[in-house]
N, C-alpha and C positions, 0 to 999 in steps of 0.2 A: 153656336153656330156651326154646321158641318160644311168642312170643305169639300169641294167637289174635285176630284183629283182624276186629273186624264193626262196621261202621259202619250208623248207621239210614238209612233213604232220605232224610230231610233232608241228611244230612252228605253222602251220596253224590250228593246233586244238588249240593250246594256245591263238592264236589272236583271233579265234572265241568264245573261252571260256571267252576273254576280254571284246567282245561286249555284250555276254549275261550276264554278270555281272552288275544288277543294281547300285551295290556301285561303281564300277570301276570310277576313276576320267575322267572326259569328255575330257582332253588334250590325254589322254593313248588312250581311245577309238577312238577319231579322228585320232590319228597316227597308230594304229592299222586298221582303214578303209582305209587308205593310202595305207600301204601294201598290204593288201587282193586284193584293187582294182587293183594295180600296178601287183601282181602276176597273177590276171585275163586278163592281158593286156592292161588295160585302159592307155592313154597317162596322162602325166604329168600335161597339160593343162586340160584335160577333169576332172582329179581328183580334181585339183583346184577348178573350178568352182563346179562341184557337191560339194564341201565340204566346199566353201567359204573360200578358202585360196590362198595365194599368190603360184605362180609356183615355186618359191625359197623356201618356207616353204616346198611344196612337195617334192622337191629336197634334202632338209636337212633332212628330216624324213627319205628316201629312204638311203640315205648316213649313217645315223646312224643303221638303219637296217643292211645293207652291212656290216657294220664294228663291230657289236656288236650282231647283232640277235635281239630278243625279248626283252631281256635285254637292249637293247640300246634305246628302245622307252621308257622306265620309265622315270619318271621326273627327270631333272638333278638340282644341285645344282646351285642357282643364283648365277651370278658373283658379289662379293663385299658383298655376306653374309658375315655377322660378327657372332661369337659366342664370348659369356663372358665366361672370366676365372677367377680362383679365387685359391689363395695362399691357401692350406688348415691349415696354421701355422697362418701367420698373417693377413689373409682374406683381403691382396691386390688385386684388381680387375682390369683387363685390357680386351680390345676388340680386338679380332684379327679373321684372316679367319681360318675356320674350320681345317685347316692341319696344322696350327702352332703348333710350340712344345715351350713353353714360360717357364723361369726359375724366380722365384723369386729372386730378388738380397739381400733383407735381409737375407731369409732363406736356399738359394739355394738348392730349392726344385723346382718341376715341378708343373707347375700351372694346375689345374684341370677345365674342361669344366662344366659349371653350366646352 
């Protein structure tokens, strides 16, 4: 199924600003190009060839935009990325996913991300 990608003028302005910013991350610029080319009517295959991406990658980028707009194109946290936590009292350390809520067994306090 081909997703129809149509951005608002505001979104197109935001995407073009991303392309013009020299400090923008390369992945974000590539995703912005996918959306701008899609909105201009280019096919997924043509975009994939032009930007050296797989057709599946083009589809994923389009889906992210349709579901979450320009913000959906920003880098996502990597799966399995872990964060170090520490107890503010006893300095016990643990590793867990960023969304974890950990409590120290000794001091019964929330561990803080460090």
